[in-house]
Structure formats: structure tokens, C-alpha cells
VOLUM-624927 format. One record per residue (C-alpha): residue in one letter; x, y, z. Coordinates in Angstrom, 3 decimals, always signed. Layout:
! VOLUM-624927
+------+----------+----------+----------+
| rest |        x |        y |        z |
+------+----------+----------+----------+
|    a |        X |        Y |        Z |
...
+------+----------+----------+----------+
END
This chain:
! VOLUM-624927
+------+----------+----------+----------+
| rest |        x |        y |        z |
+------+----------+----------+----------+
|    m |  +47.072 |  +10.304 |  +39.821 |
|    k |  +48.752 |   +7.788 |  +42.172 |
|    s |  +51.607 |   +5.510 |  +41.196 |
|    d |  +51.510 |   +1.838 |  +41.606 |
|    f |  +52.543 |   +2.129 |  +45.442 |
|    e |  +49.847 |   +1.646 |  +48.161 |
|    v |  +49.447 |   +5.145 |  +49.499 |
|    n |  +46.406 |   +6.465 |  +51.407 |
|    r |  +46.551 |  +10.175 |  +50.216 |
|    l |  +48.599 |  +12.436 |  +48.306 |
|    p |  +51.414 |  +14.444 |  +50.117 |
|    s |  +50.645 |  +18.146 |  +50.655 |
|    k |  +52.330 |  +20.134 |  +47.784 |
|    v |  +53.224 |  +22.810 |  +50.202 |
|    l |  +55.273 |  +20.509 |  +52.095 |
|    v |  +56.817 |  +18.942 |  +49.189 |
|    f |  +57.740 |  +22.295 |  +47.802 |
|    s |  +59.008 |  +23.549 |  +51.192 |
|    v |  +61.774 |  +20.891 |  +51.107 |
|    t |  +62.728 |  +22.324 |  +47.648 |
|    a |  +62.647 |  +25.908 |  +48.977 |
|    v |  +64.877 |  +25.293 |  +52.025 |
|    g |  +67.157 |  +23.044 |  +49.819 |
|    l |  +68.045 |  +26.013 |  +47.685 |
|    l |  +69.281 |  +28.172 |  +50.896 |
|    h |  +72.480 |  +26.017 |  +50.392 |
|    n |  +74.336 |  +28.440 |  +47.946 |
|    s |  +71.689 |  +31.150 |  +47.058 |
|    i |  +71.360 |  +32.728 |  +50.387 |
|    f |  +75.125 |  +33.934 |  +50.426 |
|    v |  +76.115 |  +33.889 |  +46.737 |
|    s |  +75.397 |  +37.808 |  +46.467 |
|    s |  +77.857 |  +38.192 |  +49.508 |
|    t |  +80.777 |  +36.230 |  +48.380 |
|    p |  +83.118 |  +39.105 |  +47.976 |
|    e |  +82.407 |  +40.388 |  +51.546 |
|    i |  +82.746 |  +37.021 |  +53.009 |
|    l |  +86.183 |  +36.550 |  +51.448 |
|    r |  +87.306 |  +40.025 |  +52.475 |
|    s |  +86.277 |  +39.276 |  +55.923 |
|    l |  +88.080 |  +35.982 |  +56.040 |
|    g |  +91.285 |  +37.840 |  +54.390 |
|    e |  +91.163 |  +35.920 |  +51.327 |
|    s |  +91.073 |  +36.814 |  +47.582 |
|    e |  +87.802 |  +37.331 |  +45.675 |
|    n |  +89.019 |  +35.051 |  +43.173 |
|    l |  +88.174 |  +32.205 |  +45.451 |
|    a |  +84.527 |  +32.881 |  +45.394 |
|    g |  +84.023 |  +29.546 |  +43.398 |
|    l |  +85.398 |  +27.552 |  +46.086 |
|    l |  +82.722 |  +28.810 |  +48.688 |
|    i |  +80.052 |  +27.174 |  +46.527 |
|    a |  +81.963 |  +24.084 |  +45.220 |
|    a |  +82.616 |  +23.013 |  +48.889 |
|    g |  +79.046 |  +22.373 |  +49.431 |
|    s |  +78.666 |  +20.619 |  +46.179 |
|    v |  +81.505 |  +18.147 |  +46.411 |
|    p |  +79.869 |  +15.477 |  +48.705 |
|    g |  +76.772 |  +15.214 |  +46.579 |
|    i |  +78.627 |  +13.624 |  +43.766 |
|    l |  +79.123 |  +10.489 |  +45.731 |
|    v |  +76.530 |  +10.607 |  +48.265 |
|    a |  +73.615 |  +11.600 |  +46.089 |
|    p |  +73.354 |   +8.130 |  +44.293 |
|    l |  +73.944 |   +6.473 |  +47.878 |
|    i |  +70.871 |   +8.447 |  +49.041 |
|    g |  +68.992 |   +7.406 |  +46.288 |
|    f |  +69.706 |   +3.623 |  +46.786 |
|    l |  +68.749 |   +3.915 |  +50.458 |
|    a |  +65.377 |   +5.710 |  +49.636 |
|    d |  +64.518 |   +2.900 |  +47.184 |
|    r |  +65.339 |   +0.234 |  +49.795 |
|    f |  +64.185 |   +1.662 |  +52.975 |
|    g |  +61.648 |   +4.610 |  +52.037 |
|    r |  +61.883 |   +8.347 |  +51.177 |
|    k |  +60.858 |   +9.644 |  +54.680 |
|    k |  +63.399 |   +7.580 |  +56.660 |
|    v |  +66.150 |   +9.151 |  +54.462 |
|    l |  +64.731 |  +12.732 |  +53.973 |
|    i |  +64.561 |  +13.506 |  +57.626 |
|    p |  +68.162 |  +13.010 |  +58.520 |
|    c |  +69.191 |  +14.773 |  +55.514 |
|    l |  +67.215 |  +17.856 |  +56.423 |
|    v |  +68.610 |  +17.714 |  +59.917 |
|    i |  +72.320 |  +17.381 |  +58.957 |
|    y |  +71.871 |  +20.110 |  +56.337 |
|    g |  +70.184 |  +22.542 |  +58.949 |
|    v |  +72.727 |  +21.944 |  +61.790 |
|    f |  +75.892 |  +22.407 |  +59.733 |
|    g |  +74.376 |  +25.504 |  +57.806 |
|    l |  +74.086 |  +27.290 |  +61.098 |
|    l |  +77.647 |  +26.093 |  +62.024 |
|    v |  +78.929 |  +27.836 |  +58.723 |
|    g |  +78.137 |  +31.205 |  +60.161 |
|    l |  +80.629 |  +30.759 |  +62.944 |
|    s |  +83.528 |  +30.000 |  +60.747 |
|    p |  +86.737 |  +31.646 |  +61.870 |
|    s |  +88.639 |  +31.178 |  +58.617 |
|    l |  +88.340 |  +30.076 |  +55.021 |
|    f |  +89.382 |  +26.523 |  +56.004 |
|    w |  +86.713 |  +26.113 |  +58.691 |
|    f |  +84.128 |  +27.639 |  +56.207 |
|    l |  +84.880 |  +25.191 |  +53.444 |
|    l |  +85.461 |  +22.292 |  +55.976 |
|    i |  +81.901 |  +22.812 |  +57.487 |
|    r |  +80.191 |  +23.359 |  +54.057 |
|    i |  +81.484 |  +20.025 |  +52.953 |
|    f |  +79.651 |  +18.281 |  +55.902 |
|    q |  +76.429 |  +20.305 |  +55.191 |
|    g |  +76.687 |  +19.111 |  +51.778 |
|    l |  +76.329 |  +15.487 |  +53.107 |
|    g |  +72.652 |  +16.724 |  +54.015 |
|    s |  +71.961 |  +18.890 |  +50.797 |
|    a |  +72.824 |  +15.993 |  +48.518 |
|    g |  +69.514 |  +14.234 |  +48.887 |
|    l |  +66.809 |  +17.068 |  +49.063 |
|    i |  +66.091 |  +18.048 |  +45.515 |
|    n |  +66.289 |  +14.595 |  +44.172 |
|    l |  +63.969 |  +13.188 |  +46.755 |
|    v |  +61.499 |  +15.816 |  +46.111 |
|    v |  +61.353 |  +14.600 |  +42.415 |
|    v |  +61.091 |  +11.126 |  +43.530 |
|    i |  +58.042 |  +11.853 |  +45.860 |
|    i |  +56.461 |  +13.628 |  +43.201 |
|    s |  +56.980 |  +10.840 |  +40.658 |
|    d |  +55.717 |   +8.247 |  +43.240 |
|    n |  +52.444 |  +10.090 |  +43.536 |
|    w |  +51.715 |  +11.647 |  +40.253 |
|    t |  +52.059 |  +10.170 |  +36.800 |
|    s |  +51.856 |  +11.339 |  +33.310 |
|    l |  +51.054 |  +14.957 |  +32.635 |
|    d |  +50.275 |  +15.644 |  +36.124 |
|    r |  +53.841 |  +14.620 |  +37.042 |
|    a |  +55.309 |  +16.925 |  +34.234 |
|    r |  +53.284 |  +19.779 |  +35.732 |
|    l |  +54.271 |  +19.050 |  +39.352 |
|    i |  +57.917 |  +18.851 |  +38.327 |
|    g |  +57.470 |  +22.114 |  +36.540 |
|    q |  +55.913 |  +23.585 |  +39.745 |
|    n |  +58.859 |  +22.311 |  +41.712 |
|    a |  +61.356 |  +23.827 |  +39.252 |
|    a |  +59.108 |  +27.312 |  +39.787 |
|    a |  +59.674 |  +26.898 |  +43.352 |
|    i |  +63.460 |  +26.580 |  +42.783 |
|    t |  +63.702 |  +29.671 |  +40.590 |
|    i |  +61.433 |  +31.623 |  +43.073 |
|    s |  +63.784 |  +30.696 |  +45.944 |
|    v |  +66.746 |  +31.537 |  +43.845 |
|    a |  +65.205 |  +34.868 |  +43.179 |
|    i |  +64.459 |  +35.805 |  +46.786 |
|    y |  +67.369 |  +34.276 |  +48.520 |
|    p |  +70.260 |  +36.506 |  +46.952 |
|    v |  +68.281 |  +39.583 |  +47.722 |
|    l |  +67.592 |  +38.500 |  +51.454 |
|    g |  +71.127 |  +37.410 |  +51.728 |
|    g |  +72.533 |  +40.623 |  +50.319 |
|    a |  +70.141 |  +42.665 |  +52.527 |
|    i |  +71.094 |  +40.759 |  +55.708 |
|    t |  +74.835 |  +41.283 |  +54.684 |
|    d |  +74.295 |  +45.067 |  +54.263 |
|    l |  +72.338 |  +45.603 |  +57.371 |
|    i |  +73.956 |  +43.268 |  +59.923 |
|    g |  +76.801 |  +41.276 |  +58.426 |
|    w |  +77.179 |  +38.185 |  +56.393 |
|    r |  +77.368 |  +35.621 |  +59.384 |
|    w |  +73.732 |  +36.353 |  +59.991 |
|    t |  +72.435 |  +35.114 |  +56.777 |
|    f |  +73.450 |  +31.529 |  +57.872 |
|    m |  +70.670 |  +31.881 |  +60.699 |
|    t |  +68.179 |  +30.975 |  +57.945 |
|    f |  +69.394 |  +27.334 |  +58.156 |
|    l |  +66.898 |  +27.045 |  +61.028 |
|    a |  +64.315 |  +26.635 |  +58.329 |
|    p |  +65.286 |  +23.102 |  +57.503 |
|    l |  +64.972 |  +21.994 |  +60.938 |
|    v |  +61.507 |  +23.294 |  +60.954 |
|    v |  +60.545 |  +21.652 |  +57.694 |
|    a |  +62.085 |  +18.195 |  +59.007 |
|    f |  +59.573 |  +18.512 |  +61.937 |
|    f |  +56.688 |  +18.681 |  +59.627 |
|    v |  +57.902 |  +16.081 |  +57.320 |
|    a |  +58.106 |  +13.821 |  +60.303 |
|    r |  +54.565 |  +14.489 |  +61.425 |
|    n |  +52.807 |  +14.771 |  +58.061 |
|    l |  +54.542 |  +12.787 |  +55.172 |
|    e |  +53.490 |   +9.260 |  +54.653 |
|    d |  +56.207 |   +6.938 |  +53.915 |
|    h |  +56.432 |   +5.228 |  +50.426 |
|    r |  +58.823 |   +2.510 |  +49.770 |
|    p |  +58.767 |   +0.425 |  +46.363 |
|    g |  +58.436 |   -3.281 |  +46.473 |
|    m |  +62.163 |   -4.193 |  +46.352 |
|    d |  +62.606 |   -7.827 |  +45.547 |
|    v |  +66.185 |   -7.695 |  +44.385 |
|    s |  +69.428 |   -7.706 |  +46.265 |
|    v |  +71.745 |   -4.685 |  +46.688 |
|    r |  +74.032 |   -6.081 |  +43.904 |
|    g |  +71.029 |   -6.362 |  +41.697 |
|    q |  +69.801 |   -2.926 |  +42.570 |
|    i |  +73.046 |   -1.479 |  +41.751 |
|    s |  +73.438 |   -3.591 |  +38.405 |
|    g |  +70.006 |   -2.435 |  +37.228 |
|    a |  +70.774 |   +1.127 |  +37.789 |
|    l |  +73.956 |   +0.987 |  +36.019 |
|    s |  +72.250 |   -0.934 |  +33.007 |
|    e |  +69.876 |   +1.948 |  +32.917 |
|    v |  +72.677 |   +4.571 |  +32.936 |
|    k |  +74.144 |   +3.010 |  +29.930 |
|    k |  +71.211 |   +3.690 |  +27.646 |
|    p |  +72.036 |   +6.595 |  +25.348 |
|    s |  +69.030 |   +8.776 |  +26.391 |
|    i |  +69.852 |   +8.589 |  +30.032 |
|    a |  +73.605 |   +9.047 |  +29.378 |
|    t |  +73.060 |  +11.848 |  +27.278 |
|    n |  +70.710 |  +13.350 |  +29.835 |
|    l |  +73.360 |  +13.083 |  +32.620 |
|    v |  +76.048 |  +14.652 |  +30.545 |
|    i |  +73.960 |  +17.808 |  +29.611 |
|    s |  +72.573 |  +18.030 |  +33.169 |
|    t |  +76.357 |  +18.172 |  +34.285 |
|    v |  +77.127 |  +20.942 |  +31.669 |
|    l |  +73.702 |  +22.734 |  +32.711 |
|    f |  +74.876 |  +22.796 |  +36.327 |
|    m |  +78.478 |  +23.767 |  +35.521 |
|    a |  +77.007 |  +26.910 |  +34.011 |
|    i |  +74.299 |  +27.652 |  +36.375 |
|    f |  +76.923 |  +27.481 |  +39.480 |
|    g |  +79.919 |  +28.413 |  +37.758 |
|    l |  +78.826 |  +31.375 |  +35.442 |
|    f |  +75.625 |  +32.519 |  +36.992 |
|    l |  +76.213 |  +32.076 |  +40.714 |
|    s |  +80.065 |  +32.350 |  +41.062 |
|    l |  +81.215 |  +34.647 |  +38.109 |
|    l |  +78.195 |  +37.097 |  +37.949 |
|    p |  +78.508 |  +38.569 |  +41.394 |
|    v |  +82.152 |  +39.071 |  +40.897 |
|    h |  +81.576 |  +40.671 |  +37.460 |
|    l |  +78.825 |  +43.030 |  +38.862 |
|    d |  +81.254 |  +44.048 |  +41.511 |
|    r |  +84.411 |  +44.594 |  +39.415 |
|    e |  +82.621 |  +46.092 |  +36.205 |
|    f |  +79.707 |  +47.765 |  +37.586 |
|    g |  +80.389 |  +48.452 |  +41.312 |
|    l |  +77.081 |  +47.006 |  +42.574 |
|    l |  +76.518 |  +46.382 |  +46.217 |
|    p |  +75.394 |  +42.779 |  +47.509 |
|    t |  +71.638 |  +44.079 |  +47.594 |
|    e |  +72.051 |  +45.389 |  +43.952 |
|    r |  +73.668 |  +42.042 |  +42.933 |
|    g |  +70.893 |  +40.177 |  +44.405 |
|    l |  +68.246 |  +42.307 |  +42.588 |
|    v |  +70.113 |  +41.585 |  +39.147 |
|    a |  +69.753 |  +38.016 |  +40.029 |
|    l |  +66.131 |  +38.573 |  +40.829 |
|    a |  +64.953 |  +39.112 |  +37.118 |
|    p |  +66.045 |  +35.915 |  +35.537 |
|    a |  +64.861 |  +33.823 |  +38.533 |
|    i |  +61.287 |  +35.425 |  +38.058 |
|    v |  +61.402 |  +34.658 |  +34.368 |
|    a |  +62.570 |  +31.001 |  +35.063 |
|    a |  +59.710 |  +30.630 |  +37.462 |
|    l |  +57.016 |  +31.590 |  +34.948 |
|    s |  +58.705 |  +29.386 |  +32.086 |
|    a |  +58.942 |  +26.397 |  +34.555 |
|    l |  +55.202 |  +26.794 |  +35.258 |
|    a |  +54.492 |  +26.654 |  +31.533 |
|    v |  +56.655 |  +23.762 |  +30.958 |
|    a |  +53.833 |  +21.176 |  +30.347 |
|    r |  +52.301 |  +23.292 |  +27.899 |
|    v |  +55.545 |  +23.734 |  +26.051 |
|    r |  +56.036 |  +19.962 |  +25.865 |
|    k |  +52.822 |  +19.381 |  +24.335 |
|    r |  +54.146 |  +21.321 |  +21.356 |
|    v |  +57.748 |  +20.920 |  +21.429 |
|    q |  +59.871 |  +17.407 |  +21.625 |
|    g |  +61.753 |  +17.270 |  +24.896 |
|    g |  +65.210 |  +16.793 |  +22.999 |
|    i |  +64.665 |  +19.713 |  +20.616 |
|    l |  +63.727 |  +21.753 |  +23.660 |
|    i |  +67.068 |  +21.076 |  +25.262 |
|    y |  +69.093 |  +21.568 |  +22.152 |
|    v |  +67.592 |  +24.960 |  +21.510 |
|    s |  +67.714 |  +26.092 |  +25.024 |
|    l |  +71.563 |  +25.270 |  +25.014 |
|    l |  +71.997 |  +27.482 |  +22.069 |
|    i |  +70.183 |  +30.353 |  +23.455 |
|    w |  +72.213 |  +30.070 |  +26.712 |
|    g |  +75.496 |  +30.395 |  +24.709 |
|    i |  +73.994 |  +33.690 |  +23.081 |
|    s |  +73.015 |  +34.936 |  +26.414 |
|    f |  +76.537 |  +34.456 |  +27.983 |
|    l |  +78.041 |  +36.305 |  +24.965 |
|    l |  +75.765 |  +39.146 |  +25.757 |
|    m |  +76.668 |  +39.148 |  +29.424 |
|    g |  +80.380 |  +39.384 |  +28.544 |
|    f |  +80.068 |  +42.050 |  +25.760 |
|    g |  +77.065 |  +44.112 |  +27.266 |
|    s |  +76.404 |  +47.158 |  +29.289 |
|    l |  +74.474 |  +46.847 |  +32.522 |
|    p |  +71.040 |  +47.126 |  +30.925 |
|    v |  +72.081 |  +44.432 |  +28.213 |
|    l |  +73.503 |  +42.257 |  +30.882 |
|    v |  +70.064 |  +42.241 |  +32.768 |
|    l |  +68.287 |  +41.374 |  +29.277 |
|    a |  +70.545 |  +38.635 |  +28.727 |
|    t |  +70.032 |  +37.075 |  +32.249 |
|    m |  +66.439 |  +37.190 |  +31.656 |
|    l |  +66.769 |  +35.323 |  +28.402 |
|    y |  +69.010 |  +32.869 |  +30.362 |
|    g |  +66.381 |  +32.514 |  +32.942 |
|    l |  +63.724 |  +31.820 |  +30.560 |
|    f |  +65.557 |  +28.690 |  +29.156 |
|    e |  +66.712 |  +27.609 |  +32.562 |
|    g |  +63.139 |  +27.310 |  +33.609 |
|    l |  +62.432 |  +24.924 |  +30.658 |
|    m |  +65.537 |  +22.779 |  +30.720 |
|    i |  +65.593 |  +21.530 |  +34.406 |
|    p |  +62.126 |  +20.057 |  +34.674 |
|    t |  +62.348 |  +18.674 |  +30.995 |
|    l |  +65.575 |  +16.928 |  +31.886 |
|    q |  +64.186 |  +15.644 |  +35.230 |
|    d |  +60.928 |  +14.352 |  +33.759 |
|    l |  +62.735 |  +12.468 |  +31.099 |
|    i |  +64.786 |  +10.623 |  +33.705 |
|    a |  +61.446 |  +10.101 |  +35.843 |
|    e |  +59.567 |   +8.658 |  +32.585 |
|    n |  +62.187 |   +6.450 |  +31.664 |
|    a |  +63.164 |   +5.002 |  +35.003 |
|    p |  +61.624 |   +1.509 |  +36.311 |
|    e |  +59.658 |   +2.256 |  +39.696 |
|    q |  +61.991 |   +0.127 |  +41.732 |
|    l |  +65.095 |   +2.272 |  +40.531 |
|    r |  +63.537 |   +5.723 |  +40.268 |
|    g |  +65.154 |   +6.986 |  +43.358 |
|    a |  +68.515 |   +5.633 |  +42.210 |
|    l |  +68.417 |   +7.115 |  +38.771 |
|    l |  +67.183 |  +10.441 |  +39.908 |
|    a |  +69.816 |  +10.362 |  +42.523 |
|    m |  +72.472 |   +9.808 |  +39.616 |
|    w |  +70.950 |  +12.879 |  +37.840 |
|    t |  +71.531 |  +14.803 |  +41.149 |
|    s |  +74.978 |  +13.496 |  +41.300 |
|    a |  +75.717 |  +14.601 |  +37.815 |
|    a |  +74.237 |  +18.007 |  +38.819 |
|    r |  +76.488 |  +18.173 |  +41.764 |
|    l |  +79.586 |  +17.289 |  +39.638 |
|    g |  +78.713 |  +20.344 |  +37.412 |
|    q |  +78.102 |  +22.299 |  +40.724 |
|    t |  +81.704 |  +21.517 |  +41.864 |
|    i |  +83.650 |  +21.879 |  +38.567 |
|    g |  +82.025 |  +25.049 |  +37.382 |
|    p |  +82.930 |  +27.355 |  +40.292 |
|    i |  +86.350 |  +25.647 |  +40.552 |
|    a |  +86.927 |  +26.435 |  +36.753 |
|    i |  +85.712 |  +30.001 |  +37.109 |
|    s |  +88.338 |  +30.492 |  +40.095 |
|    l |  +91.077 |  +29.164 |  +37.837 |
|    a |  +89.877 |  +31.071 |  +34.738 |
|    l |  +89.887 |  +34.425 |  +36.818 |
|    m |  +93.565 |  +33.915 |  +37.540 |
|    g |  +94.202 |  +34.720 |  +33.776 |
|    l |  +91.217 |  +36.277 |  +32.379 |
|    s |  +88.846 |  +39.049 |  +33.019 |
|    t |  +85.157 |  +38.376 |  +33.995 |
|    s |  +83.933 |  +39.594 |  +30.409 |
|    w |  +86.321 |  +37.173 |  +28.534 |
|    v |  +85.212 |  +34.240 |  +30.793 |
|    f |  +81.728 |  +34.890 |  +29.998 |
|    i |  +82.472 |  +35.292 |  +26.167 |
|    l |  +84.620 |  +32.042 |  +26.044 |
|    a |  +81.786 |  +30.082 |  +27.775 |
|    g |  +79.170 |  +31.525 |  +25.447 |
|    l |  +81.240 |  +30.194 |  +22.494 |
|    g |  +81.698 |  +26.904 |  +24.309 |
|    m |  +77.961 |  +26.468 |  +25.068 |
|    i |  +77.022 |  +27.106 |  +21.230 |
|    v |  +79.449 |  +24.387 |  +20.349 |
|    i |  +77.979 |  +21.963 |  +22.980 |
|    s |  +74.528 |  +22.710 |  +21.432 |
|    g |  +75.725 |  +21.757 |  +18.055 |
|    i |  +77.379 |  +18.472 |  +19.147 |
|    a |  +74.260 |  +17.447 |  +21.229 |
|    s |  +71.959 |  +18.302 |  +18.213 |
|    i |  +73.969 |  +15.843 |  +15.965 |
|    t |  +73.663 |  +12.936 |  +18.555 |
|    r |  +69.666 |  +13.401 |  +18.725 |
|    t |  +69.544 |  +10.787 |  +21.581 |
|    l |  +67.317 |  +12.850 |  +23.725 |
|    i |  +64.915 |  +13.115 |  +20.804 |
|    v |  +64.506 |   +9.414 |  +20.612 |
|    s |  +63.604 |   +9.369 |  +24.028 |
|    s |  +61.178 |  +12.314 |  +24.099 |
|    e |  +59.330 |  +11.301 |  +20.877 |
|    a |  +58.185 |   +7.954 |  +22.464 |
|    d |  +56.930 |  +10.029 |  +25.444 |
|    q |  +55.319 |  +12.834 |  +23.447 |
|    t |  +53.047 |  +10.671 |  +21.494 |
|    g |  +51.546 |   +9.030 |  +24.588 |
|    r |  +51.198 |  +11.298 |  +27.595 |
|    f |  +51.727 |  +14.903 |  +26.277 |
|    n |  +49.035 |  +14.493 |  +23.686 |
|    e |  +46.301 |  +13.064 |  +25.968 |
+------+----------+----------+----------+
END
């Protein structure tokens, strides 16, 4: 189903999901090789979180700006420059002579990556509505998790075979996708009859609503865990505790990604039966338990715990995105989804830095255990507020029971 925008045809799903797929190269392509990168640059492995955080910092401020620009000037006009900046600086990261240059170039690359994932969700929301939108957002989340499954294995294999610098040649892909976006994506721009000040004021008013504010806070926590515990801590944990090589670490990350992809594809069916808020609260609780198991367990237990983690990651991300898209006015959809991305980027930045600091005084196992306990507490606090249940109850009665 189309939105109220005047469009001639729906965009290609393959093209839309391709933007998502190349956007996930940003961290996943080198995450299983962080110990080798730091050793090559003569730095401590405890700094692994900085490699990831550097690319996420710009998105905290830039993502909302990109959303505002996309609402005002059109999605395509903003998406193409983002892809080009992202690809060019991604290629340059592989030439870094030191950790300083690696982090600096990653910051510039982050200017391009900041707008990619939220613009995909905006484009989906522009062109599909109701249950179709929920299904497409779930499929997009599946594309995310499939990419996250493939890239660590690919990056680890490249590192094992010819060295970590060659992994950054994969950033040719965003430039290819930018070419096809320029040729094939029709530009959509909502009718913007308010001033820039009015646009900003309207977006801030929406953010003050309890359901939106709670969504943004939980999204920050969610991405702190993904980028801090799973992407930054887990490779170091597998290296130190089990002596796994980069390719083997990538294979461990493969299992939860596959499970997350399958659960994301099923999110629309799950949402027919379970309110969005309850789904989020339960998922946070299960995540806490899975992190405890990762800290306490042997390698087989850890792999099973990562699969449990992946199952609920695949349900949480599209549910949070869909709740934002459902409650956002059309003329502010890009801005609000960009604020969601900004919250995610904040989590992506804080999580790895917090892990680097924690590893200065704690073992990797204890970091997992303490994080698991913290996630259980957060689940309990979030459940008491019930603000997401209010939002999802209104939307469940309508579109998910059609």
C-alpha cells in the first residue's frame, strides 16, 4: 500500500535492502579482527571499543540533521551523498598508518553512515503502511542480521588470508549502490508547509510524548548492549577465554545472526499475538539472562546463549522502529526516525567505550555477568512504566488484527 505521497511506483525491495546491507559493513566487516588490527597498530586490545565507537560518534548529532534534510528536500537527495561519503572514507580506513588516523577517518566515515539505516526505514514507511510496513521493516531487520552474520566471517577470513587492511576494500559496495540509487530510486518529499523552526518544534514536541521518549531510551540501551557487549566484548572474550581465531570468532557470531534474521521475518506474526510493549519488556529480560550465561558458560553454553540473544534482537529492533513510524506524523517521519537512529548511535558510542573502561579492571566474564544483571533490572523498571504498552495497545487493535 502507498502512503499519501504522490508516487508512481513502489521502490525495488532489493534496492532498499541493498542500502541496509552496505550500511552494515560499517562495523561488522572488521569486528572479528579487532585484536589483529590493534596489534598491527601497536596498541592494546583493551581499546577495541574505540575502533567501533569512532564510527558511531558523528551519528549522535548528524542523524537528526539528515532526517530533517530528508523531510525538507527529499530522501534521494540526501541518501546519495551519504552513500558516497561512507564508501570513500571506508576505503581510506584501510590505509591508516596508526590508531589516530584509523579513528579520525572512521569519524568522517560515520558522517555518511549516520543516515543510511534510518533513511531505509523512512523510505519503507513512505511507500508501505499498516501490516505491510511492519512486514517490510521486519524484512529489513532480517537483512541487517543476515549482513551481520556474513560480514564478520568474511572479514575474519580476509584477515586470516591476506591481512585486515584488505577488509576495507568492501567499501566499494556503497559506491555501487549509490550509482543504482541515483538511476532507479524515485525521490519522495512530503509536503512541508512549515518553517525550519516549526519543523524542529514539532519534532521536539513528539519526542516529549512518553511512548516516544521511552522508545528512544530503550533503543539507546539496546544498542549499548549490541555494540558494547556483542560486537566489542565478545570477540575479545572469545580470544582470551577460548583462543579462537578471527574466522572462528566470526562463525560464533553467525549463529545468533541467523536466528535473529528468522525472528525478524516473523515479527509481524508475533505482533498479532503480543503487544509491542510487552514484547520489548520480555526481550530485555531474556537478554539479561543470555548475558549471564555468556559470562558463566563454557563455549557450547555461550553459543546457545548468543542464539537466545539473537532470537530477541530480531524481534526488538523492528518492533521499536515500527512503533516510531506508526506514531510519527508524515511530515516529521524522517526527523523522528532519525532521532531514533541518533539514540541508537548514542548507544553504539557509549557501549564500546564503557567496555574499554570496564576491561581495565574486570575480566571479560565479569563484564558479561554485571551487564546481564543490569539488563534484568532495566527490564523490571521498563515494565513498571508501561508507556510502550499504551502506544502498542492502540496500534494492535487496528492494523495488526486486520
